[in-house]
N, C-alpha and C positions, 0 to 999 in steps of 0.2 A: 794664485788672486782668490781673494774672500768670495765667499757669496754674497756679499751687501756690495765690494767694489761695480764686483761683475753686471749686479743690475745696476748702479747710477754707470758704465762703462760702456756696455753692450749697447743703448740706446743711441750712443753717441757713434758707437765704430759704424752701427747700421746707417744713422744717417750719412758718415761719411761714405759707404756705399751705393749711397742712392737710394735706400730702404724707410720706406716710413710708416708700412703695415708689416709687421707680425705679430709673434704670440712666444712667451717663454717655455720651455718644460724643463724638469729638473731630472735628469737619466742620470742612473748609478747601476754598472757591468761590476762584475765578477769576469778576471783575464783566467784565464787556467794556467799552470805554469809553463812555459814551453811552446804557449801556442802565441797564436796571432788574432786576430778580432778585427774585419773589415766593416765600417760605416760608410754607407752611401750618402751622403749631406751634401750635393748640390746645390739645395736650394734652402741651405741651413748654415747656421753658423756654430761651432760646440766651441765653448769654452772653460776648458779646467779648472775646478774648484781644488783648492789647496794648492798643496805640493806630494798628491800619489808616489809614493816609492817604490825604485823597480819598475819601472813600465818605459817602453821608449811609445812615444807617439808620433805619425808621421803624415803629413798631408799637404797639398800645394801652397798651404799656407807658412811650412815649417816645419822643426823637428822641437819635439820636449825633451830631453833625455835624463831620467833619475837613477838611473842606475850607478854602478859605481865607477863608471868609466864616462860621465858626463860630457855633452858639447859645450862649449864655454856660452853658448846663449841658448834659453828654450824659450819656443814660443806656447802661448797661454790659447792662442785663438787658432781652430782649425774651420780648416772647410774642405769641398771636395771629398776624393777617396779617403776617409779619413783610416788609418793604419795603428790599431793598438798590439804591442806585443809585447810579452814577458817574456823574457830569457829567463830567470829565477825558475825556479822548483815547487815555490808555494804560488795559492792564489794570489790575487792581485786586487784590489779594489781602485774604481777608479770613478770619480762623479763629473758630470759636463751641468752646464746650464745651456739649453738648445735654444735658440732662437732662430723659430718658422719662419722662412721671409713667406708671404702674404702676395705682396705686389710684384 
């Protein structure tokens, strides 16, 4: 998803979930090779910006996989306990737009 698309789509998605008060924050993470990072996002939604290569993102909303063995459908919106895995050897960058739910 492009950043512009997320900024247009996110308010609609949040409204579908029953939320009217929220604010956005840009997040940028480096995931070291062979590691997994966990983000507790129970009152938030994370939207993946662009197509970060070589990473697996898993949450209660589904999975995004851009490794050499991708899954048939990748989910770009995540919530709950979000796990970001880098199964490769090199550092990888992933960027999100975080929607922090206020109500």
